[in-house]
PDB file of N, CA, C and O in Angstrom:
ATOM      1  N   MET A   1       0.848  -1.174   0.000  1.00  0.00           N
ATOM      2  CA  MET A   1       0.000   0.000   0.000  1.00  0.00           C
ATOM      3  C   MET A   1       0.896   1.240   0.000  1.00  0.00           C
ATOM      4  O   MET A   1       1.849   1.331   0.774  1.00  0.00           O
ATOM      5  N   SER A   2       0.578   2.185  -0.873  1.00  0.00           N
ATOM      6  CA  SER A   2       1.383   3.398  -0.969  1.00  0.00           C
ATOM      7  C   SER A   2       1.099   4.329   0.209  1.00  0.00           C
ATOM      8  O   SER A   2       0.130   4.141   0.944  1.00  0.00           O
ATOM      9  N   LYS A   3       1.948   5.320   0.372  1.00  0.00           N
ATOM     10  CA  LYS A   3       1.773   6.295   1.447  1.00  0.00           C
ATOM     11  C   LYS A   3       0.436   7.022   1.292  1.00  0.00           C
ATOM     12  O   LYS A   3      -0.268   7.241   2.277  1.00  0.00           O
ATOM     13  N   THR A   4       0.088   7.393   0.067  1.00  0.00           N
ATOM     14  CA  THR A   4      -1.182   8.076  -0.188  1.00  0.00           C
ATOM     15  C   THR A   4      -2.365   7.182   0.161  1.00  0.00           C
ATOM     16  O   THR A   4      -3.333   7.639   0.768  1.00  0.00           O
ATOM     17  N   GLN A   5      -2.290   5.904  -0.222  1.00  0.00           N
ATOM     18  CA  GLN A   5      -3.371   4.967   0.105  1.00  0.00           C
ATOM     19  C   GLN A   5      -3.522   4.830   1.610  1.00  0.00           C
ATOM     20  O   GLN A   5      -4.643   4.781   2.117  1.00  0.00           O
ATOM     21  N   LYS A   6      -2.417   4.767   2.327  1.00  0.00           N
ATOM     22  CA  LYS A   6      -2.471   4.669   3.788  1.00  0.00           C
ATOM     23  C   LYS A   6      -3.100   5.915   4.386  1.00  0.00           C
ATOM     24  O   LYS A   6      -3.892   5.820   5.323  1.00  0.00           O
ATOM     25  N   GLN A   7      -2.755   7.087   3.851  1.00  0.00           N
ATOM     26  CA  GLN A   7      -3.319   8.333   4.360  1.00  0.00           C
ATOM     27  C   GLN A   7      -4.825   8.385   4.125  1.00  0.00           C
ATOM     28  O   GLN A   7      -5.584   8.786   5.007  1.00  0.00           O
ATOM     29  N   VAL A   8      -5.248   7.980   2.944  1.00  0.00           N
ATOM     30  CA  VAL A   8      -6.677   7.974   2.626  1.00  0.00           C
ATOM     31  C   VAL A   8      -7.404   6.982   3.522  1.00  0.00           C
ATOM     32  O   VAL A   8      -8.468   7.294   4.057  1.00  0.00           O
ATOM     33  N   THR A   9      -6.842   5.794   3.689  1.00  0.00           N
ATOM     34  CA  THR A   9      -7.449   4.778   4.551  1.00  0.00           C
ATOM     35  C   THR A   9      -7.563   5.276   5.980  1.00  0.00           C
ATOM     36  O   THR A   9      -8.610   5.113   6.608  1.00  0.00           O
ATOM     37  N   THR A  10      -6.515   5.875   6.500  1.00  0.00           N
ATOM     38  CA  THR A  10      -6.535   6.401   7.866  1.00  0.00           C
ATOM     39  C   THR A  10      -7.588   7.490   8.003  1.00  0.00           C
ATOM     40  O   THR A  10      -8.342   7.500   8.976  1.00  0.00           O
ATOM     41  N   PHE A  11      -7.650   8.406   7.042  1.00  0.00           N
ATOM     42  CA  PHE A  11      -8.648   9.468   7.077  1.00  0.00           C
ATOM     43  C   PHE A  11     -10.055   8.885   7.084  1.00  0.00           C
ATOM     44  O   PHE A  11     -10.890   9.276   7.899  1.00  0.00           O
ATOM     45  N   LEU A  12     -10.318   7.941   6.166  1.00  0.00           N
ATOM     46  CA  LEU A  12     -11.650   7.338   6.085  1.00  0.00           C
ATOM     47  C   LEU A  12     -12.017   6.602   7.368  1.00  0.00           C
ATOM     48  O   LEU A  12     -13.147   6.709   7.845  1.00  0.00           O
ATOM     49  N   GLU A  13     -11.073   5.860   7.925  1.00  0.00           N
ATOM     50  CA  GLU A  13     -11.342   5.124   9.162  1.00  0.00           C
ATOM     51  C   GLU A  13     -11.695   6.078  10.295  1.00  0.00           C
ATOM     52  O   GLU A  13     -12.633   5.822  11.050  1.00  0.00           O
ATOM     53  N   LYS A  14     -10.962   7.165  10.422  1.00  0.00           N
ATOM     54  CA  LYS A  14     -11.239   8.137  11.489  1.00  0.00           C
ATOM     55  C   LYS A  14     -12.585   8.814  11.273  1.00  0.00           C
ATOM     56  O   LYS A  14     -13.362   8.979  12.213  1.00  0.00           O
ATOM     57  N   TRP A  15     -12.856   9.203  10.035  1.00  0.00           N
ATOM     58  CA  TRP A  15     -14.115   9.867   9.733  1.00  0.00           C
ATOM     59  C   TRP A  15     -15.297   8.929   9.967  1.00  0.00           C
ATOM     60  O   TRP A  15     -16.299   9.321  10.566  1.00  0.00           O
ATOM     61  N   LEU A  16     -15.175   7.690   9.493  1.00  0.00           N
ATOM     62  CA  LEU A  16     -16.241   6.712   9.693  1.00  0.00           C
ATOM     63  C   LEU A  16     -16.449   6.403  11.163  1.00  0.00           C
ATOM     64  O   LEU A  16     -17.588   6.301  11.619  1.00  0.00           O
ATOM     65  N   ASP A  17     -15.368   6.252  11.910  1.00  0.00           N
ATOM     66  CA  ASP A  17     -15.470   5.974  13.340  1.00  0.00           C
ATOM     67  C   ASP A  17     -16.279   7.064  14.031  1.00  0.00           C
ATOM     68  O   ASP A  17     -17.207   6.771  14.784  1.00  0.00           O
ATOM     69  N   LYS A  18     -15.932   8.300  13.780  1.00  0.00           N
ATOM     70  CA  LYS A  18     -16.634   9.425  14.405  1.00  0.00           C
ATOM     71  C   LYS A  18     -18.100   9.471  13.975  1.00  0.00           C
ATOM     72  O   LYS A  18     -18.992   9.620  14.809  1.00  0.00           O
ATOM     73  N   SER A  19     -18.340   9.343  12.679  1.00  0.00           N
ATOM     74  CA  SER A  19     -19.702   9.439  12.151  1.00  0.00           C
ATOM     75  C   SER A  19     -20.593   8.298  12.629  1.00  0.00           C
ATOM     76  O   SER A  19     -21.744   8.523  13.002  1.00  0.00           O
ATOM     77  N   ILE A  20     -20.068   7.084  12.618  1.00  0.00           N
ATOM     78  CA  ILE A  20     -20.860   5.928  13.041  1.00  0.00           C
ATOM     79  C   ILE A  20     -21.162   6.005  14.530  1.00  0.00           C
ATOM     80  O   ILE A  20     -22.291   5.745  14.946  1.00  0.00           O
ATOM     81  N   ARG A  21     -20.171   6.359  15.334  1.00  0.00           N
ATOM     82  CA  ARG A  21     -20.410   6.494  16.777  1.00  0.00           C
ATOM     83  C   ARG A  21     -21.483   7.533  17.059  1.00  0.00           C
ATOM     84  O   ARG A  21     -22.348   7.318  17.909  1.00  0.00           O
ATOM     85  N   GLN A  22     -21.435   8.653  16.357  1.00  0.00           N
ATOM     86  CA  GLN A  22     -22.437   9.696  16.545  1.00  0.00           C
ATOM     87  C   GLN A  22     -23.819   9.184  16.152  1.00  0.00           C
ATOM     88  O   GLN A  22     -24.790   9.394  16.878  1.00  0.00           O
ATOM     89  N   TYR A  23     -23.911   8.519  15.013  1.00  0.00           N
ATOM     90  CA  TYR A  23     -25.195   8.012  14.543  1.00  0.00           C
ATOM     91  C   TYR A  23     -25.758   6.966  15.492  1.00  0.00           C
ATOM     92  O   TYR A  23     -26.939   7.015  15.838  1.00  0.00           O
ATOM     93  N   VAL A  24     -24.929   6.023  15.916  1.00  0.00           N
ATOM     94  CA  VAL A  24     -25.382   4.966  16.826  1.00  0.00           C
ATOM     95  C   VAL A  24     -25.861   5.580  18.136  1.00  0.00           C
ATOM     96  O   VAL A  24     -26.853   5.128  18.710  1.00  0.00           O
ATOM     97  N   GLY A  25     -25.168   6.598  18.607  1.00  0.00           N
ATOM     98  CA  GLY A  25     -25.567   7.264  19.842  1.00  0.00           C
ATOM     99  C   GLY A  25     -26.912   7.952  19.736  1.00  0.00           C
ATOM    100  O   GLY A  25     -27.606   8.118  20.739  1.00  0.00           O
ATOM    101  N   GLU A  26     -27.289   8.357  18.526  1.00  0.00           N
ATOM    102  CA  GLU A  26     -28.554   9.061  18.312  1.00  0.00           C
ATOM    103  C   GLU A  26     -29.691   8.137  17.881  1.00  0.00           C
ATOM    104  O   GLU A  26     -30.838   8.571  17.783  1.00  0.00           O
ATOM    105  N   MET A  27     -29.381   6.870  17.625  1.00  0.00           N
ATOM    106  CA  MET A  27     -30.404   5.934  17.156  1.00  0.00           C
ATOM    107  C   MET A  27     -31.431   5.665  18.240  1.00  0.00           C
ATOM    108  O   MET A  27     -31.113   5.632  19.428  1.00  0.00           O
ATOM    109  N   ASP A  28     -32.655   5.476  17.813  1.00  0.00           N
ATOM    110  CA  ASP A  28     -33.668   4.995  18.733  1.00  0.00           C
ATOM    111  C   ASP A  28     -34.088   3.603  18.278  1.00  0.00           C
ATOM    112  O   ASP A  28     -33.645   3.123  17.235  1.00  0.00           O
ATOM    113  N   GLU A  29     -34.930   2.967  19.054  1.00  0.00           N
ATOM    114  CA  GLU A  29     -35.262   1.564  18.781  1.00  0.00           C
ATOM    115  C   GLU A  29     -35.889   1.339  17.415  1.00  0.00           C
ATOM    116  O   GLU A  29     -35.645   0.301  16.799  1.00  0.00           O
ATOM    117  N   LYS A  30     -36.684   2.271  16.925  1.00  0.00           N
ATOM    118  CA  LYS A  30     -37.351   2.048  15.642  1.00  0.00           C
ATOM    119  C   LYS A  30     -36.381   2.097  14.462  1.00  0.00           C
ATOM    120  O   LYS A  30     -36.713   1.619  13.378  1.00  0.00           O
ATOM    121  N   ASN A  31     -35.199   2.659  14.652  1.00  0.00           N
ATOM    122  CA  ASN A  31     -34.202   2.715  13.581  1.00  0.00           C
ATOM    123  C   ASN A  31     -33.187   1.585  13.657  1.00  0.00           C
ATOM    124  O   ASN A  31     -32.287   1.511  12.820  1.00  0.00           O
ATOM    125  N   ASN A  32     -33.311   0.718  14.629  1.00  0.00           N
ATOM    126  CA  ASN A  32     -32.342  -0.371  14.795  1.00  0.00           C
ATOM    127  C   ASN A  32     -32.510  -1.424  13.710  1.00  0.00           C
ATOM    128  O   ASN A  32     -33.594  -1.597  13.154  1.00  0.00           O
ATOM    129  N   GLY A  33     -31.429  -2.118  13.421  1.00  0.00           N
ATOM    130  CA  GLY A  33     -31.496  -3.270  12.543  1.00  0.00           C
ATOM    131  C   GLY A  33     -31.097  -3.033  11.103  1.00  0.00           C
ATOM    132  O   GLY A  33     -30.991  -3.984  10.328  1.00  0.00           O
ATOM    133  N   HIS A  34     -30.874  -1.784  10.727  1.00  0.00           N
ATOM    134  CA  HIS A  34     -30.544  -1.513   9.331  1.00  0.00           C
ATOM    135  C   HIS A  34     -29.271  -0.689   9.188  1.00  0.00           C
ATOM    136  O   HIS A  34     -29.042  -0.083   8.142  1.00  0.00           O
ATOM    137  N   LEU A  35     -28.455  -0.660  10.211  1.00  0.00           N
ATOM    138  CA  LEU A  35     -27.261   0.181  10.193  1.00  0.00           C
ATOM    139  C   LEU A  35     -26.294  -0.225   9.083  1.00  0.00           C
ATOM    140  O   LEU A  35     -25.786   0.637   8.366  1.00  0.00           O
ATOM    141  N   HIS A  36     -26.035  -1.508   8.931  1.00  0.00           N
ATOM    142  CA  HIS A  36     -25.102  -1.973   7.898  1.00  0.00           C
ATOM    143  C   HIS A  36     -25.584  -1.554   6.513  1.00  0.00           C
ATOM    144  O   HIS A  36     -24.816  -1.000   5.726  1.00  0.00           O
ATOM    145  N   GLN A  37     -26.840  -1.814   6.220  1.00  0.00           N
ATOM    146  CA  GLN A  37     -27.411  -1.469   4.919  1.00  0.00           C
ATOM    147  C   GLN A  37     -27.368   0.043   4.695  1.00  0.00           C
ATOM    148  O   GLN A  37     -27.047   0.498   3.598  1.00  0.00           O
ATOM    149  N   LEU A  38     -27.685   0.808   5.714  1.00  0.00           N
ATOM    150  CA  LEU A  38     -27.685   2.260   5.619  1.00  0.00           C
ATOM    151  C   LEU A  38     -26.289   2.793   5.307  1.00  0.00           C
ATOM    152  O   LEU A  38     -26.116   3.628   4.419  1.00  0.00           O
ATOM    153  N   ILE A  39     -25.308   2.306   6.041  1.00  0.00           N
ATOM    154  CA  ILE A  39     -23.936   2.793   5.864  1.00  0.00           C
ATOM    155  C   ILE A  39     -23.365   2.334   4.526  1.00  0.00           C
ATOM    156  O   ILE A  39     -22.757   3.129   3.810  1.00  0.00           O
ATOM    157  N   MET A  40     -23.551   1.079   4.186  1.00  0.00           N
ATOM    158  CA  MET A  40     -23.000   0.575   2.927  1.00  0.00           C
ATOM    159  C   MET A  40     -23.630   1.287   1.731  1.00  0.00           C
ATOM    160  O   MET A  40     -22.936   1.650   0.781  1.00  0.00           O
ATOM    161  N   GLY A  41     -24.933   1.483   1.782  1.00  0.00           N
ATOM    162  CA  GLY A  41     -25.605   2.196   0.695  1.00  0.00           C
ATOM    163  C   GLY A  41     -25.162   3.644   0.608  1.00  0.00           C
ATOM    164  O   GLY A  41     -25.017   4.195  -0.484  1.00  0.00           O
ATOM    165  N   GLY A  42     -24.947   4.253   1.759  1.00  0.00           N
ATOM    166  CA  GLY A  42     -24.508   5.642   1.794  1.00  0.00           C
ATOM    167  C   GLY A  42     -23.114   5.834   1.246  1.00  0.00           C
ATOM    168  O   GLY A  42     -22.778   6.915   0.763  1.00  0.00           O
ATOM    169  N   ILE A  43     -22.309   4.810   1.316  1.00  0.00           N
ATOM    170  CA  ILE A  43     -20.940   4.884   0.806  1.00  0.00           C
ATOM    171  C   ILE A  43     -20.867   4.333  -0.617  1.00  0.00           C
ATOM    172  O   ILE A  43     -20.238   4.925  -1.494  1.00  0.00           O
ATOM    173  N   GLU A  44     -21.515   3.201  -0.830  1.00  0.00           N
ATOM    174  CA  GLU A  44     -21.363   2.487  -2.095  1.00  0.00           C
ATOM    175  C   GLU A  44     -21.999   3.216  -3.280  1.00  0.00           C
ATOM    176  O   GLU A  44     -21.409   3.270  -4.359  1.00  0.00           O
ATOM    177  N   LYS A  45     -23.189   3.771  -3.090  1.00  0.00           N
ATOM    178  CA  LYS A  45     -23.859   4.439  -4.209  1.00  0.00           C
ATOM    179  C   LYS A  45     -23.035   5.600  -4.752  1.00  0.00           C
ATOM    180  O   LYS A  45     -22.778   5.635  -5.955  1.00  0.00           O
ATOM    181  N   PRO A  46     -22.604   6.561  -3.916  1.00  0.00           N
ATOM    182  CA  PRO A  46     -21.798   7.643  -4.484  1.00  0.00           C
ATOM    183  C   PRO A  46     -20.463   7.157  -5.042  1.00  0.00           C
ATOM    184  O   PRO A  46     -19.961   7.721  -6.014  1.00  0.00           O
ATOM    185  N   LEU A  47     -19.890   6.129  -4.447  1.00  0.00           N
ATOM    186  CA  LEU A  47     -18.635   5.578  -4.956  1.00  0.00           C
ATOM    187  C   LEU A  47     -18.820   5.067  -6.385  1.00  0.00           C
ATOM    188  O   LEU A  47     -18.022   5.378  -7.269  1.00  0.00           O
ATOM    189  N   VAL A  48     -19.862   4.294  -6.600  1.00  0.00           N
ATOM    190  CA  VAL A  48     -20.146   3.757  -7.936  1.00  0.00           C
ATOM    191  C   VAL A  48     -20.451   4.899  -8.903  1.00  0.00           C
ATOM    192  O   VAL A  48     -19.963   4.900 -10.033  1.00  0.00           O
ATOM    193  N   GLU A  49     -21.253   5.868  -8.467  1.00  0.00           N
ATOM    194  CA  GLU A  49     -21.598   6.999  -9.329  1.00  0.00           C
ATOM    195  C   GLU A  49     -20.359   7.790  -9.751  1.00  0.00           C
ATOM    196  O   GLU A  49     -20.211   8.146 -10.920  1.00  0.00           O
ATOM    197  N   ILE A  50     -19.482   8.058  -8.804  1.00  0.00           N
ATOM    198  CA  ILE A  50     -18.269   8.835  -9.094  1.00  0.00           C
ATOM    199  C   ILE A  50     -17.365   8.088 -10.070  1.00  0.00           C
ATOM    200  O   ILE A  50     -16.869   8.670 -11.035  1.00  0.00           O
ATOM    201  N   VAL A  51     -17.152   6.800  -9.814  1.00  0.00           N
ATOM    202  CA  VAL A  51     -16.270   6.024 -10.692  1.00  0.00           C
ATOM    203  C   VAL A  51     -16.871   5.920 -12.094  1.00  0.00           C
ATOM    204  O   VAL A  51     -16.148   6.027 -13.084  1.00  0.00           O
ATOM    205  N   LEU A  52     -18.170   5.716 -12.187  1.00  0.00           N
ATOM    206  CA  LEU A  52     -18.809   5.675 -13.506  1.00  0.00           C
ATOM    207  C   LEU A  52     -18.658   7.012 -14.232  1.00  0.00           C
ATOM    208  O   LEU A  52     -18.379   7.043 -15.430  1.00  0.00           O
ATOM    209  N   LYS A  53     -18.840   8.097 -13.517  1.00  0.00           N
ATOM    210  CA  LYS A  53     -18.691   9.420 -14.130  1.00  0.00           C
ATOM    211  C   LYS A  53     -17.259   9.624 -14.620  1.00  0.00           C
ATOM    212  O   LYS A  53     -17.038  10.111 -15.728  1.00  0.00           O
ATOM    213  N   GLU A  54     -16.297   9.249 -13.789  1.00  0.00           N
ATOM    214  CA  GLU A  54     -14.886   9.440 -14.146  1.00  0.00           C
ATOM    215  C   GLU A  54     -14.451   8.555 -15.314  1.00  0.00           C
ATOM    216  O   GLU A  54     -13.482   8.868 -16.006  1.00  0.00           O
ATOM    217  N   THR A  55     -15.160   7.461 -15.530  1.00  0.00           N
ATOM    218  CA  THR A  55     -14.824   6.567 -16.649  1.00  0.00           C
ATOM    219  C   THR A  55     -15.727   6.815 -17.855  1.00  0.00           C
ATOM    220  O   THR A  55     -15.722   6.039 -18.811  1.00  0.00           O
ATOM    221  N   GLY A  56     -16.489   7.882 -17.807  1.00  0.00           N
ATOM    222  CA  GLY A  56     -17.383   8.186 -18.921  1.00  0.00           C
ATOM    223  C   GLY A  56     -18.484   7.165 -19.078  1.00  0.00           C
ATOM    224  O   GLY A  56     -19.010   6.987 -20.177  1.00  0.00           O
ATOM    225  N   GLY A  57     -18.843   6.491 -17.999  1.00  0.00           N
ATOM    226  CA  GLY A  57     -19.892   5.481 -18.033  1.00  0.00           C
ATOM    227  C   GLY A  57     -19.422   4.112 -18.490  1.00  0.00           C
ATOM    228  O   GLY A  57     -20.238   3.206 -18.662  1.00  0.00           O
ATOM    229  N   ASN A  58     -18.137   3.947 -18.687  1.00  0.00           N
ATOM    230  CA  ASN A  58     -17.598   2.662 -19.137  1.00  0.00           C
ATOM    231  C   ASN A  58     -17.621   1.674 -17.966  1.00  0.00           C
ATOM    232  O   ASN A  58     -16.802   1.754 -17.051  1.00  0.00           O
ATOM    233  N   GLN A  59     -18.567   0.755 -18.016  1.00  0.00           N
ATOM    234  CA  GLN A  59     -18.773  -0.170 -16.901  1.00  0.00           C
ATOM    235  C   GLN A  59     -17.621  -1.150 -16.730  1.00  0.00           C
ATOM    236  O   GLN A  59     -17.297  -1.531 -15.605  1.00  0.00           O
ATOM    237  N   THR A  60     -17.010  -1.555 -17.811  1.00  0.00           N
ATOM    238  CA  THR A  60     -15.872  -2.474 -17.710  1.00  0.00           C
ATOM    239  C   THR A  60     -14.723  -1.799 -16.976  1.00  0.00           C
ATOM    240  O   THR A  60     -14.131  -2.374 -16.063  1.00  0.00           O
ATOM    241  N   GLN A  61     -14.418  -0.585 -17.383  1.00  0.00           N
ATOM    242  CA  GLN A  61     -13.342   0.172 -16.743  1.00  0.00           C
ATOM    243  C   GLN A  61     -13.693   0.482 -15.285  1.00  0.00           C
ATOM    244  O   GLN A  61     -12.843   0.364 -14.402  1.00  0.00           O
ATOM    245  N   ALA A  62     -14.937   0.875 -15.035  1.00  0.00           N
ATOM    246  CA  ALA A  62     -15.368   1.185 -13.670  1.00  0.00           C
ATOM    247  C   ALA A  62     -15.259  -0.047 -12.776  1.00  0.00           C
ATOM    248  O   ALA A  62     -14.785   0.045 -11.644  1.00  0.00           O
ATOM    249  N   ALA A  63     -15.691  -1.186 -13.278  1.00  0.00           N
ATOM    250  CA  ALA A  63     -15.605  -2.428 -12.497  1.00  0.00           C
ATOM    251  C   ALA A  63     -14.155  -2.753 -12.169  1.00  0.00           C
ATOM    252  O   ALA A  63     -13.854  -3.182 -11.055  1.00  0.00           O
ATOM    253  N   ASN A  64     -13.257  -2.554 -13.123  1.00  0.00           N
ATOM    254  CA  ASN A  64     -11.836  -2.800 -12.876  1.00  0.00           C
ATOM    255  C   ASN A  64     -11.295  -1.877 -11.794  1.00  0.00           C
ATOM    256  O   ASN A  64     -10.562  -2.322 -10.911  1.00  0.00           O
ATOM    257  N   ILE A  65     -11.648  -0.601 -11.854  1.00  0.00           N
ATOM    258  CA  ILE A  65     -11.191   0.359 -10.845  1.00  0.00           C
ATOM    259  C   ILE A  65     -11.726  -0.022  -9.469  1.00  0.00           C
ATOM    260  O   ILE A  65     -11.005   0.050  -8.474  1.00  0.00           O
ATOM    261  N   LEU A  66     -12.989  -0.426  -9.418  1.00  0.00           N
ATOM    262  CA  LEU A  66     -13.613  -0.798  -8.142  1.00  0.00           C
ATOM    263  C   LEU A  66     -13.144  -2.159  -7.638  1.00  0.00           C
ATOM    264  O   LEU A  66     -13.298  -2.478  -6.459  1.00  0.00           O
ATOM    265  N   GLY A  67     -12.572  -2.957  -8.532  1.00  0.00           N
ATOM    266  CA  GLY A  67     -12.113  -4.285  -8.140  1.00  0.00           C
ATOM    267  C   GLY A  67     -13.236  -5.287  -7.995  1.00  0.00           C
ATOM    268  O   GLY A  67     -13.163  -6.217  -7.191  1.00  0.00           O
ATOM    269  N   ILE A  68     -14.294  -5.081  -8.797  1.00  0.00           N
ATOM    270  CA  ILE A  68     -15.434  -5.993  -8.760  1.00  0.00           C
ATOM    271  C   ILE A  68     -15.718  -6.489 -10.175  1.00  0.00           C
ATOM    272  O   ILE A  68     -15.243  -5.914 -11.154  1.00  0.00           O
ATOM    273  N   ASN A  69     -16.494  -7.556 -10.268  1.00  0.00           N
ATOM    274  CA  ASN A  69     -16.905  -8.118 -11.545  1.00  0.00           C
ATOM    275  C   ASN A  69     -17.884  -7.168 -12.220  1.00  0.00           C
ATOM    276  O   ASN A  69     -18.658  -6.494 -11.541  1.00  0.00           O
ATOM    277  N   ARG A  70     -17.859  -7.107 -13.540  1.00  0.00           N
ATOM    278  CA  ARG A  70     -18.763  -6.227 -14.277  1.00  0.00           C
ATOM    279  C   ARG A  70     -20.228  -6.553 -13.990  1.00  0.00           C
ATOM    280  O   ARG A  70     -21.051  -5.642 -13.900  1.00  0.00           O
ATOM    281  N   ASN A  71     -20.565  -7.828 -13.845  1.00  0.00           N
ATOM    282  CA  ASN A  71     -21.948  -8.197 -13.521  1.00  0.00           C
ATOM    283  C   ASN A  71     -22.342  -7.703 -12.134  1.00  0.00           C
ATOM    284  O   ASN A  71     -23.486  -7.305 -11.916  1.00  0.00           O
ATOM    285  N   THR A  72     -21.400  -7.729 -11.200  1.00  0.00           N
ATOM    286  CA  THR A  72     -21.666  -7.198  -9.857  1.00  0.00           C
ATOM    287  C   THR A  72     -21.929  -5.702  -9.947  1.00  0.00           C
ATOM    288  O   THR A  72     -22.835  -5.188  -9.291  1.00  0.00           O
ATOM    289  N   LEU A  73     -21.142  -5.007 -10.754  1.00  0.00           N
ATOM    290  CA  LEU A  73     -21.353  -3.569 -10.948  1.00  0.00           C
ATOM    291  C   LEU A  73     -22.736  -3.314 -11.522  1.00  0.00           C
ATOM    292  O   LEU A  73     -23.438  -2.407 -11.072  1.00  0.00           O
ATOM    293  N   ARG A  74     -23.131  -4.098 -12.502  1.00  0.00           N
ATOM    294  CA  ARG A  74     -24.461  -3.917 -13.100  1.00  0.00           C
ATOM    295  C   ARG A  74     -25.570  -4.129 -12.072  1.00  0.00           C
ATOM    296  O   ARG A  74     -26.574  -3.416 -12.087  1.00  0.00           O
ATOM    297  N   LYS A  75     -25.396  -5.095 -11.189  1.00  0.00           N
ATOM    298  CA  LYS A  75     -26.384  -5.322 -10.125  1.00  0.00           C
ATOM    299  C   LYS A  75     -26.460  -4.115  -9.203  1.00  0.00           C
ATOM    300  O   LYS A  75     -27.546  -3.716  -8.784  1.00  0.00           O
ATOM    301  N   LYS A  76     -25.308  -3.532  -8.886  1.00  0.00           N
ATOM    302  CA  LYS A  76     -25.275  -2.360  -8.009  1.00  0.00           C
ATOM    303  C   LYS A  76     -25.911  -1.149  -8.692  1.00  0.00           C
ATOM    304  O   LYS A  76     -26.597  -0.357  -8.045  1.00  0.00           O
ATOM    305  N   ILE A  77     -25.682  -1.007  -9.991  1.00  0.00           N
ATOM    306  CA  ILE A  77     -26.302   0.076 -10.748  1.00  0.00           C
ATOM    307  C   ILE A  77     -27.822  -0.055 -10.682  1.00  0.00           C
ATOM    308  O   ILE A  77     -28.528   0.933 -10.477  1.00  0.00           O
ATOM    309  N   ALA A  78     -28.313  -1.265 -10.854  1.00  0.00           N
ATOM    310  CA  ALA A  78     -29.760  -1.505 -10.782  1.00  0.00           C
ATOM    311  C   ALA A  78     -30.276  -1.316  -9.358  1.00  0.00           C
ATOM    312  O   ALA A  78     -31.312  -0.684  -9.150  1.00  0.00           O
ATOM    313  N   GLU A  79     -29.556  -1.863  -8.379  1.00  0.00           N
ATOM    314  CA  GLU A  79     -29.977  -1.782  -6.975  1.00  0.00           C
ATOM    315  C   GLU A  79     -30.110  -0.335  -6.508  1.00  0.00           C
ATOM    316  O   GLU A  79     -31.076   0.017  -5.830  1.00  0.00           O
ATOM    317  N   TYR A  80     -29.146   0.497  -6.871  1.00  0.00           N
ATOM    318  CA  TYR A  80     -29.147   1.895  -6.431  1.00  0.00           C
ATOM    319  C   TYR A  80     -29.822   2.821  -7.438  1.00  0.00           C
ATOM    320  O   TYR A  80     -29.850   4.037  -7.245  1.00  0.00           O
ATOM    321  N   LYS A  81     -30.371   2.245  -8.522  1.00  0.00           N
ATOM    322  CA  LYS A  81     -31.065   3.012  -9.563  1.00  0.00           C
ATOM    323  C   LYS A  81     -30.182   4.141 -10.091  1.00  0.00           C
ATOM    324  O   LYS A  81     -30.602   5.294 -10.190  1.00  0.00           O
ATOM    325  N   ILE A  82     -28.953   3.773 -10.426  1.00  0.00           N
ATOM    326  CA  ILE A  82     -27.983   4.738 -10.941  1.00  0.00           C
ATOM    327  C   ILE A  82     -28.179   4.860 -12.444  1.00  0.00           C
ATOM    328  O   ILE A  82     -28.212   3.859 -13.160  1.00  0.00           O
ATOM    329  N   LYS A  83     -28.309   6.093 -12.914  1.00  0.00           N
ATOM    330  CA  LYS A  83     -28.436   6.330 -14.349  1.00  0.00           C
ATOM    331  C   LYS A  83     -27.053   6.265 -14.967  1.00  0.00           C
ATOM    332  O   LYS A  83     -26.113   6.910 -14.504  1.00  0.00           O
ATOM    333  N   CYS A  84     -26.951   5.482 -16.011  1.00  0.00           N
ATOM    334  CA  CYS A  84     -25.664   5.263 -16.660  1.00  0.00           C
ATOM    335  C   CYS A  84     -25.831   5.478 -18.155  1.00  0.00           C
ATOM    336  O   CYS A  84     -26.633   4.800 -18.798  1.00  0.00           O
ATOM    337  N   ASN A  85     -25.077   6.418 -18.708  1.00  0.00           N
ATOM    338  CA  ASN A  85     -25.190   6.744 -20.133  1.00  0.00           C
ATOM    339  C   ASN A  85     -24.625   5.664 -21.031  1.00  0.00           C
ATOM    340  O   ASN A  85     -25.229   5.313 -22.045  1.00  0.00           O
ATOM    341  N   ASN A  86     -23.473   5.138 -20.667  1.00  0.00           N
ATOM    342  CA  ASN A  86     -22.787   4.142 -21.496  1.00  0.00           C
ATOM    343  C   ASN A  86     -23.016   2.762 -20.900  1.00  0.00           C
ATOM    344  O   ASN A  86     -22.796   2.570 -19.704  1.00  0.00           O
ATOM    345  N   GLN A  87     -23.440   1.821 -21.680  1.00  0.00           N
ATOM    346  CA  GLN A  87     -23.728   0.472 -21.182  1.00  0.00           C
ATOM    347  C   GLN A  87     -22.612  -0.511 -21.499  1.00  0.00           C
ATOM    348  O   GLN A  87     -22.874  -1.701 -21.673  1.00  0.00           O
ATOM    349  N   THR A  88     -21.384  -0.044 -21.576  1.00  0.00           N
ATOM    350  CA  THR A  88     -20.245  -0.901 -21.916  1.00  0.00           C
ATOM    351  C   THR A  88     -19.872  -1.808 -20.781  1.00  0.00           C
ATOM    352  O   THR A  88     -18.933  -2.595 -20.902  1.00  0.00           O
TER     353      THR A  88
END
């Protein structure tokens, strides 16, 4: 892992730690049970959208950058209802 990757990872871990602790502290019983889905969706959807935008909608290239299979990317696009101009 490069120095930049370590810095980004450390920043994300600290930010997530603070944000998740704050959210969990504010949760009430009716919001329990969906924390994983909420957090993953909150992170994964913009991540996929940004990578698709940066690749000009090229799903093959986006999947490679994300380190996932192209079919998995397509499922995520459908799951999060992400509009994609290029269907490559």
